[in-house]
RONUDO-820631 format. One record per residue (C-alpha): z, x, y; residue in one letter. Coordinates in nm, 2 decimals, always signed. Example, Ala and Ser with C-alpha at 12.3 -4.5 7.8 and 13.67 -1.06 7.14 Angstrom:
residues 2
> +0.78, +1.23, -0.45, A .
> +0.71, +1.37, -0.11, S .
END
This chain:
residues 495
> -2.16, +2.00, -3.69, X .
> -2.24, +1.75, -3.96, X .
> -2.57, +1.57, -3.94, X .
> -2.59, +1.20, -3.89, X .
> -2.84, +0.95, -4.01, X .
> -3.07, +0.76, -3.77, X .
> -2.85, +0.45, -3.82, X .
> -2.57, +0.62, -3.63, X .
> -2.78, +0.65, -3.32, X .
> -2.74, +0.38, -3.05, X .
> -3.06, +0.18, -3.06, X .
> -3.32, +0.21, -2.78, X .
> -3.39, +0.00, -2.58, X .
> -3.03, -0.12, -2.55, X .
> -3.01, -0.48, -2.68, X .
> -2.86, -0.74, -2.44, X .
> -2.52, -0.88, -2.50, X .
> -2.45, -1.25, -2.47, X .
> -2.41, -1.29, -2.09, X .
> -2.52, -1.54, -1.83, X .
> -2.83, -1.48, -1.63, X .
> -2.78, -1.25, -1.34, X .
> -2.52, -1.04, -1.53, X .
> -2.44, -0.71, -1.36, X .
> -2.65, -0.41, -1.45, X .
> -2.55, -0.05, -1.45, X .
> -2.68, +0.24, -1.25, X .
> -2.79, +0.53, -1.47, X .
> -2.65, +0.85, -1.33, X .
> -2.68, +1.20, -1.48, X .
> -2.50, +1.42, -1.24, X .
> -2.21, +1.36, -1.01, X .
> -2.33, +1.60, -0.74, X .
> -2.70, +1.55, -0.75, X .
> -2.79, +1.19, -0.87, X .
> -3.14, +1.18, -1.01, X .
> -3.35, +0.89, -1.15, X .
> -3.29, +0.82, -1.52, X .
> -3.51, +0.96, -1.78, X .
> -3.82, +0.76, -1.85, X .
> -3.95, +0.67, -2.19, X .
> -4.24, +0.46, -2.32, X .
> -4.14, +0.10, -2.35, X .
> -4.14, -0.06, -2.70, X .
> -4.28, -0.38, -2.57, X .
> -4.38, -0.52, -2.23, X .
> -4.09, -0.58, -2.00, X .
> -3.85, -0.35, -2.18, X .
> -3.78, +0.01, -2.10, X .
> -3.59, +0.28, -2.28, X .
> -3.27, +0.44, -2.15, X .
> -2.97, +0.61, -2.28, X .
> -2.62, +0.46, -2.27, X .
> -2.43, +0.61, -1.97, X .
> -2.07, +0.70, -2.05, X .
> -1.82, +0.85, -1.80, X .
> -1.51, +1.03, -1.92, X .
> -1.20, +1.08, -1.70, X .
> -0.96, +1.32, -1.87, X .
> -0.73, +1.58, -1.69, X .
> -0.83, +1.94, -1.75, X .
> -0.59, +2.10, -1.51, X .
> -0.22, +2.01, -1.59, X .
> -0.08, +2.28, -1.82, X .
> +0.13, +2.05, -2.04, X .
> -0.06, +1.95, -2.36, X .
> -0.38, +2.08, -2.20, X .
> -0.51, +2.22, -2.53, X .
> -0.48, +1.87, -2.69, X .
> -0.67, +1.70, -2.41, X .
> -0.94, +1.97, -2.43, X .
> -0.97, +1.89, -2.80, X .
> -1.00, +1.52, -2.73, X .
> -1.27, +1.60, -2.46, X .
> -1.47, +1.81, -2.71, X .
> -1.44, +1.54, -2.98, X .
> -1.57, +1.28, -2.74, X .
> -1.86, +1.51, -2.64, X .
> -1.96, +1.56, -3.01, X .
> -1.95, +1.19, -3.07, X .
> -2.17, +1.13, -2.76, X .
> -2.42, +1.39, -2.88, X .
> -2.44, +1.24, -3.23, X .
> -2.50, +0.89, -3.09, X .
> -2.77, +1.01, -2.84, X .
> -2.58, +0.89, -2.53, X .
> -2.52, +1.05, -2.20, X .
> -2.16, +1.16, -2.14, X .
> -2.05, +1.25, -1.79, X .
> -1.72, +1.43, -1.74, X .
> -1.58, +1.33, -1.40, X .
> -1.29, +1.51, -1.23, X .
> -1.00, +1.28, -1.14, X .
> -0.95, +1.44, -0.80, X .
> -1.30, +1.35, -0.70, X .
> -1.26, +0.99, -0.80, X .
> -0.92, +0.97, -0.64, X .
> -1.05, +1.11, -0.31, X .
> -1.31, +0.84, -0.30, X .
> -1.61, +1.09, -0.31, X .
> -1.92, +0.87, -0.28, X .
> -2.11, +1.02, -0.57, X .
> -1.80, +1.02, -0.79, X .
> -1.74, +0.65, -0.72, X .
> -2.11, +0.58, -0.78, X .
> -2.09, +0.74, -1.13, X .
> -1.76, +0.58, -1.23, X .
> -1.83, +0.23, -1.11, X .
> -2.18, +0.22, -1.25, X .
> -2.14, +0.38, -1.59, X .
> -2.20, +0.15, -1.89, X .
> -1.87, +0.26, -2.04, X .
> -1.57, +0.42, -1.88, X .
> -1.34, +0.63, -2.11, X .
> -1.02, +0.67, -1.91, X .
> -0.74, +0.90, -2.03, X .
> -0.40, +0.80, -1.89, X .
> -0.19, +1.08, -2.05, X .
> -0.09, +1.21, -1.70, X .
> +0.17, +0.97, -1.57, X .
> +0.11, +1.05, -1.20, X .
> -0.26, +0.95, -1.23, X .
> -0.20, +0.61, -1.39, X .
> -0.17, +0.40, -1.07, X .
> -0.49, +0.53, -0.92, X .
> -0.67, +0.50, -1.26, X .
> -0.56, +0.14, -1.31, X .
> -0.69, +0.06, -0.96, X .
> -1.04, +0.21, -1.03, X .
> -1.05, +0.03, -1.36, X .
> -0.98, -0.29, -1.18, X .
> -1.26, -0.22, -0.93, X .
> -1.50, -0.17, -1.22, X .
> -1.39, -0.50, -1.37, X .
> -1.44, -0.68, -1.03, X .
> -1.80, -0.55, -1.05, X .
> -1.85, -0.70, -1.39, X .
> -1.81, -0.37, -1.57, X .
> -1.61, -0.48, -1.86, X .
> -1.66, -0.19, -2.10, X .
> -1.35, +0.02, -2.04, X .
> -1.16, +0.21, -2.30, X .
> -0.81, +0.36, -2.25, X .
> -0.73, +0.69, -2.41, X .
> -0.38, +0.85, -2.43, X .
> -0.22, +1.14, -2.60, X .
> +0.08, +1.02, -2.80, X .
> +0.38, +1.24, -2.87, X .
> +0.75, +1.19, -2.95, X .
> +0.81, +1.24, -2.57, X .
> +0.58, +0.95, -2.47, X .
> +0.77, +0.69, -2.26, X .
> +0.79, +0.36, -2.45, X .
> +0.83, +0.18, -2.12, X .
> +0.52, +0.33, -1.97, X .
> +0.31, +0.25, -2.27, X .
> +0.43, -0.11, -2.27, X .
> +0.36, -0.14, -1.90, X .
> +0.01, -0.01, -1.96, X .
> -0.05, -0.24, -2.25, X .
> +0.07, -0.53, -2.04, X .
> -0.14, -0.44, -1.74, X .
> -0.45, -0.35, -1.95, X .
> -0.38, -0.58, -2.25, X .
> -0.75, -0.69, -2.26, X .
> -0.87, -0.34, -2.30, X .
> -0.88, -0.13, -2.62, X .
> -0.63, +0.16, -2.62, X .
> -0.70, +0.46, -2.84, X .
> -0.42, +0.70, -2.90, X .
> -0.47, +1.05, -3.03, X .
> -0.21, +1.27, -3.21, X .
> -0.22, +1.64, -3.29, X .
> -0.06, +1.71, -3.64, X .
> +0.17, +2.01, -3.69, X .
> -0.11, +2.20, -3.86, X .
> -0.31, +2.19, -3.54, X .
> -0.62, +2.11, -3.74, X .
> -0.78, +1.82, -3.57, X .
> -0.68, +1.51, -3.37, X .
> -0.61, +1.18, -3.55, X .
> -0.58, +0.83, -3.43, X .
> -0.47, +0.48, -3.54, X .
> -0.74, +0.28, -3.71, X .
> -0.87, -0.02, -3.50, X .
> -0.75, -0.26, -3.77, X .
> -0.39, -0.13, -3.73, X .
> -0.15, -0.25, -3.46, X .
> +0.03, -0.02, -3.23, X .
> +0.24, -0.29, -3.06, X .
> +0.56, -0.15, -3.22, X .
> +0.57, +0.17, -3.00, X .
> +0.92, +0.26, -3.12, X .
> +0.81, +0.26, -3.49, X .
> +0.51, +0.46, -3.41, X .
> +0.72, +0.72, -3.23, X .
> +0.96, +0.73, -3.52, X .
> +0.66, +0.80, -3.75, X .
> +0.52, +1.08, -3.54, X .
> +0.71, +1.35, -3.72, X .
> +0.62, +1.22, -4.06, X .
> +0.26, +1.17, -3.96, X .
> +0.24, +1.53, -3.83, X .
> +0.39, +1.68, -4.15, X .
> +0.23, +1.46, -4.41, X .
> -0.11, +1.37, -4.26, X .
> -0.31, +1.33, -4.58, X .
> -0.12, +1.03, -4.72, X .
> -0.17, +0.84, -4.39, X .
> -0.54, +0.92, -4.38, X .
> -0.58, +0.81, -4.74, X .
> -0.39, +0.48, -4.67, X .
> -0.63, +0.40, -4.39, X .
> -0.36, +0.37, -4.13, X .
> -0.49, +0.68, -3.96, X .
> -0.84, +0.81, -3.91, X .
> -0.97, +1.11, -3.73, X .
> -0.99, +1.07, -3.36, X .
> -1.36, +1.15, -3.37, X .
> -1.42, +0.87, -3.62, X .
> -1.22, +0.63, -3.40, X .
> -1.43, +0.71, -3.10, X .
> -1.75, +0.65, -3.30, X .
> -1.61, +0.31, -3.40, X .
> -1.55, +0.22, -3.04, X .
> -1.88, +0.34, -2.90, X .
> -2.10, +0.21, -3.17, X .
> -1.96, -0.14, -3.13, X .
> -2.07, -0.16, -2.77, X .
> -2.39, -0.35, -2.69, X .
> -2.49, -0.39, -2.33, X .
> -2.78, -0.55, -2.15, X .
> -3.07, -0.34, -2.02, X .
> -3.06, -0.30, -1.64, X .
> -3.28, -0.53, -1.44, X .
> -3.58, -0.34, -1.29, X .
> -3.53, -0.49, -0.94, X .
> -3.17, -0.37, -0.93, X .
> -3.24, -0.03, -1.06, X .
> -3.52, +0.01, -0.80, X .
> -3.28, -0.10, -0.53, X .
> -3.01, +0.15, -0.63, X .
> -3.28, +0.42, -0.67, X .
> -3.40, +0.36, -0.31, X .
> -3.04, +0.36, -0.20, X .
> -3.00, +0.71, -0.32, X .
> -3.31, +0.81, -0.13, X .
> -3.15, +0.67, +0.19, X .
> -2.84, +0.88, +0.12, X .
> -3.05, +1.19, +0.09, X .
> -3.22, +1.13, +0.43, X .
> -3.06, +1.38, +0.67, X .
> -3.17, +1.20, +0.99, X .
> -2.90, +0.94, +1.04, X .
> -3.11, +0.71, +1.26, X .
> -3.39, +0.71, +1.00, X .
> -3.15, +0.65, +0.72, X .
> -3.01, +0.35, +0.90, X .
> -3.35, +0.21, +0.97, X .
> -3.43, +0.25, +0.60, X .
> -3.11, +0.07, +0.50, X .
> -3.18, -0.21, +0.75, X .
> -3.52, -0.27, +0.58, X .
> -3.35, -0.27, +0.24, X .
> -3.09, -0.53, +0.34, X .
> -3.33, -0.83, +0.30, X .
> -3.36, -0.74, -0.07, X .
> -3.00, -0.85, -0.12, X .
> -3.14, -1.20, -0.09, X .
> -3.27, -1.16, -0.44, X .
> -3.00, -1.29, -0.68, X .
> -3.12, -1.03, -0.94, X .
> -3.01, -0.76, -0.69, X .
> -2.71, -0.90, -0.52, X .
> -2.39, -0.82, -0.70, X .
> -2.05, -0.65, -0.63, X .
> -2.18, -0.31, -0.74, X .
> -2.50, -0.31, -0.53, X .
> -2.31, -0.45, -0.23, X .
> -2.04, -0.19, -0.26, X .
> -2.29, +0.10, -0.29, X .
> -2.49, -0.04, +0.01, X .
> -2.18, -0.05, +0.22, X .
> -2.09, +0.31, +0.12, X .
> -2.43, +0.42, +0.25, X .
> -2.37, +0.25, +0.58, X .
> -2.02, +0.40, +0.59, X .
> -2.15, +0.76, +0.55, X .
> -2.38, +0.70, +0.85, X .
> -2.09, +0.55, +1.05, X .
> -2.29, +0.23, +1.09, X .
> -1.98, +0.01, +1.10, X .
> -2.15, -0.28, +1.29, X .
> -2.40, -0.31, +1.00, X .
> -2.11, -0.31, +0.74, X .
> -1.92, -0.58, +0.92, X .
> -2.22, -0.81, +1.00, X .
> -2.33, -0.79, +0.64, X .
> -2.00, -0.92, +0.51, X .
> -1.97, -1.17, +0.78, X .
> -2.31, -1.31, +0.70, X .
> -2.24, -1.32, +0.33, X .
> -1.90, -1.50, +0.40, X .
> -2.09, -1.79, +0.56, X .
> -2.27, -1.86, +0.23, X .
> -2.09, -2.13, +0.03, X .
> -1.92, -2.01, -0.29, X .
> -2.01, -1.65, -0.23, X .
> -1.72, -1.48, -0.42, X .
> -1.87, -1.13, -0.41, X .
> -1.72, -1.07, -0.06, X .
> -1.37, -1.13, -0.22, X .
> -1.40, -0.83, -0.45, X .
> -1.12, -0.58, -0.37, X .
> -1.35, -0.29, -0.32, X .
> -1.57, -0.48, -0.08, X .
> -1.27, -0.61, +0.12, X .
> -1.13, -0.25, +0.14, X .
> -1.46, -0.12, +0.30, X .
> -1.47, -0.42, +0.53, X .
> -1.12, -0.34, +0.66, X .
> -1.22, +0.03, +0.69, X .
> -1.52, -0.06, +0.90, X .
> -1.33, -0.29, +1.13, X .
> -1.07, -0.03, +1.20, X .
> -1.33, +0.23, +1.27, X .
> -1.54, +0.01, +1.50, X .
> -1.23, -0.09, +1.69, X .
> -1.37, -0.37, +1.91, X .
> -1.13, -0.62, +2.05, X .
> -0.94, -0.78, +1.76, X .
> -1.09, -0.55, +1.50, X .
> -0.77, -0.36, +1.42, X .
> -0.57, -0.68, +1.37, X .
> -0.84, -0.82, +1.14, X .
> -0.85, -0.49, +0.95, X .
> -0.47, -0.49, +0.91, X .
> -0.47, -0.86, +0.80, X .
> -0.73, -0.78, +0.53, X .
> -0.55, -0.48, +0.40, X .
> -0.21, -0.66, +0.38, X .
> -0.38, -0.94, +0.20, X .
> -0.52, -0.70, -0.06, X .
> -0.17, -0.56, -0.12, X .
> -0.02, -0.91, -0.13, X .
> -0.28, -1.02, -0.39, X .
> -0.20, -0.72, -0.62, X .
> +0.18, -0.73, -0.66, X .
> +0.15, -0.59, -1.02, X .
> +0.17, -0.23, -0.91, X .
> -0.20, -0.16, -0.95, X .
> -0.28, -0.13, -0.58, X .
> -0.45, +0.20, -0.51, X .
> -0.28, +0.46, -0.28, X .
> -0.60, +0.44, -0.08, X .
> -0.54, +0.08, +0.02, X .
> -0.18, +0.16, +0.12, X .
> -0.30, +0.46, +0.31, X .
> -0.54, +0.24, +0.51, X .
> -0.25, +0.03, +0.63, X .
> -0.09, +0.35, +0.75, X .
> -0.42, +0.46, +0.91, X .
> -0.45, +0.14, +1.11, X .
> -0.10, +0.17, +1.25, X .
> -0.16, +0.54, +1.32, X .
> -0.47, +0.46, +1.52, X .
> -0.28, +0.19, +1.71, X .
> -0.02, +0.46, +1.80, X .
> -0.29, +0.70, +1.91, X .
> -0.47, +0.44, +2.12, X .
> -0.15, +0.35, +2.30, X .
> -0.15, +0.70, +2.44, X .
> +0.13, +0.78, +2.19, X .
> +0.37, +0.53, +2.34, X .
> +0.37, +0.26, +2.07, X .
> +0.67, +0.38, +1.87, X .
> +0.68, +0.07, +1.65, X .
> +0.32, +0.15, +1.52, X .
> +0.43, +0.51, +1.46, X .
> +0.72, +0.39, +1.25, X .
> +0.50, +0.15, +1.06, X .
> +0.24, +0.42, +1.00, X .
> +0.51, +0.65, +0.86, X .
> +0.64, +0.37, +0.64, X .
> +0.30, +0.30, +0.48, X .
> +0.20, +0.66, +0.43, X .
> +0.54, +0.72, +0.27, X .
> +0.48, +0.42, +0.03, X .
> +0.15, +0.57, -0.06, X .
> +0.30, +0.92, -0.12, X .
> +0.58, +0.77, -0.33, X .
> +0.32, +0.58, -0.55, X .
> +0.11, +0.89, -0.60, X .
> +0.19, +1.22, -0.43, X .
> -0.16, +1.32, -0.30, X .
> -0.29, +1.55, -0.03, X .
> -0.42, +1.27, +0.20, X .
> -0.10, +1.07, +0.22, X .
> +0.12, +1.38, +0.23, X .
> -0.05, +1.55, +0.52, X .
> -0.06, +1.23, +0.73, X .
> +0.30, +1.16, +0.65, X .
> +0.40, +1.51, +0.76, X .
> +0.19, +1.49, +1.07, X .
> +0.34, +1.16, +1.18, X .
> +0.69, +1.28, +1.11, X .
> +0.62, +1.58, +1.33, X .
> +0.48, +1.34, +1.60, X .
> +0.82, +1.15, +1.58, X .
> +1.00, +1.47, +1.67, X .
> +1.09, +1.59, +1.32, X .
> +1.06, +1.96, +1.23, X .
> +1.03, +2.14, +0.90, X .
> +1.36, +2.33, +0.97, X .
> +1.56, +2.01, +1.01, X .
> +1.39, +1.75, +0.79, X .
> +1.43, +1.77, +0.41, X .
> +1.15, +1.51, +0.35, X .
> +0.90, +1.73, +0.53, X .
> +1.01, +2.03, +0.33, X .
> +0.97, +1.84, +0.01, X .
> +0.62, +1.72, +0.11, X .
> +0.53, +2.08, +0.20, X .
> +0.62, +2.20, -0.14, X .
> +0.41, +1.93, -0.31, X .
> +0.11, +1.99, -0.08, X .
> +0.12, +2.37, -0.13, X .
> +0.15, +2.32, -0.50, X .
> -0.15, +2.08, -0.51, X .
> -0.36, +2.31, -0.30, X .
> -0.26, +2.61, -0.51, X .
> -0.38, +2.45, -0.83, X .
> -0.72, +2.40, -0.67, X .
> -0.77, +2.78, -0.62, X .
> -0.82, +3.01, -0.33, X .
> -0.97, +2.88, -0.01, X .
> -1.29, +3.07, -0.07, X .
> -1.34, +2.88, -0.40, X .
> -1.27, +2.53, -0.26, X .
> -1.58, +2.30, -0.25, X .
> -1.43, +1.96, -0.16, X .
> -1.41, +1.89, +0.21, X .
> -1.07, +1.71, +0.20, X .
> -0.92, +2.00, +0.01, X .
> -1.03, +2.24, +0.28, X .
> -0.92, +2.00, +0.56, X .
> -0.57, +1.96, +0.41, X .
> -0.55, +2.35, +0.39, X .
> -0.65, +2.35, +0.76, X .
> -0.40, +2.09, +0.87, X .
> -0.12, +2.25, +0.68, X .
> -0.20, +2.58, +0.84, X .
> -0.19, +2.43, +1.19, X .
> +0.14, +2.25, +1.11, X .
> +0.28, +2.58, +1.00, X .
> +0.13, +2.76, +1.30, X .
> -0.05, +3.00, +1.08, X .
> -0.36, +3.01, +1.30, X .
> -0.55, +3.30, +1.12, X .
> -0.56, +3.08, +0.80, X .
> -0.64, +2.78, +1.01, X .
> -0.95, +2.96, +1.15, X .
> -1.06, +3.06, +0.80, X .
> -1.03, +2.70, +0.69, X .
> -1.22, +2.57, +1.00, X .
> -1.51, +2.80, +0.92, X .
> -1.51, +2.68, +0.56, X .
> -1.52, +2.32, +0.68, X .
> -1.82, +2.39, +0.89, X .
> -2.00, +2.56, +0.60, X .
> -1.95, +2.25, +0.38, X .
> -2.15, +2.03, +0.64, X .
> -1.95, +1.71, +0.58, X .
> -2.03, +1.37, +0.74, X .
> -1.93, +1.36, +1.11, X .
> -1.66, +1.10, +1.05, X .
> -1.49, +1.34, +0.81, X .
> -1.46, +1.60, +1.09, X .
> -1.35, +1.33, +1.34, X .
> -1.07, +1.22, +1.11, X .
> -0.94, +1.58, +1.07, X .
> -0.96, +1.65, +1.45, X .
> -0.77, +1.34, +1.53, X .
> -0.48, +1.48, +1.33, X .
> -0.50, +1.81, +1.51, X .
> -0.51, +1.65, +1.85, X .
> -0.20, +1.45, +1.74, X .
> -0.02, +1.76, +1.63, X .
> -0.11, +1.95, +1.96, X .
> -0.02, +1.65, +2.18, X .
> +0.32, +1.61, +2.02, X .
> +0.39, +1.98, +2.02, X .
> +0.31, +2.00, +2.39, X .
> +0.56, +1.72, +2.48, X .
> +0.85, +1.84, +2.27, X .
END
């Protein structure tokens, strides 16, 4: 690999950008599975500390179509990151989409998010998570996409309309398969039809386009984008708060962890600490301990503060609705449903996450269960919302719940074509993740377990149940799974 001069390396400490006081800081993270404190270096002057730029990359490495091209793009980004002395974290889309706490932590708190939208089915969820980052003040987001003569012009236009304020970097593989090229930042790609028409010429006669300056290597284009980024150094008080938050998450004793979090809560009174990202991470910690009272009281207290817009952030409202539904005191479910429907109403541009839509289904599902399985209207509503979520993005969570509820309504695999289609999708999704013995994500194993129970394949269900126990998930994960199993058994017994 070619050597680069010291001028190519991002300066340390990171210079602040022009931003108002109290601007959001970033949480340095080096590993998705085992977050550790950032590397320490000697400060150049009092009050300033060194740290590397934290970049997260979301790019699909599983779908077979054009996989080699995406792998080339991923390797190019890694080489650029190495040359600029920045930390690049590759994050799996499935972990982000499932809402894994550590994955959300990494994505929402990275200094820069590089998001590849080449896989059409992933676009709705990715747009949602980009929106959450922006609601937290994380404005450094760059869109990547593989451009071919098969690329849908309508989809590209829709993306550019939705994410018009973000830079979009396209990459193209010439016919000689040598290296990826991209459009120079000074060139416009608004005329998608013309660019598609030029693809064949670009592929066959790459050198003239490179010499004209219209195209540059993809690696050079990424260097342009990353070198132009300047961000403020993280405030010490906020970094310390988030570091302590990680310690609380690592505490195995739930009661002790909750006491630790309760003591930390008063630190949110500090304006240098309180922001959407710190509030969201704090609520996630309470959520993992099933401390729904604390989640709700925190937001209720903040809502009483005049002009406190932080509580209106979509990610915060989602967790607030989640906690209300889980706590289930009198009126909680109705408040939760009202909150979720308002989130959906406020985002009519198609960027609502399937998770939000699924939560609407979950609330109606819980209403049905709590009615001793007699509230058929809630059952129908639950099916309606889970179906919407599955239509937006066919994923395991919405699929297994939709299938379970259809079964509860009296449908069977033999006589219901929708259930048959969902089963095909679920088995395909699970198959791509590998054999049961190799699965490491709880929700993957739980889906395998529930599908096996629905299919009455109890030997496989027992194997999956053992695997679930070995993974040692939070208690509420297991409760959620067992509620589905109880529902399946209850309905099977009455049919």
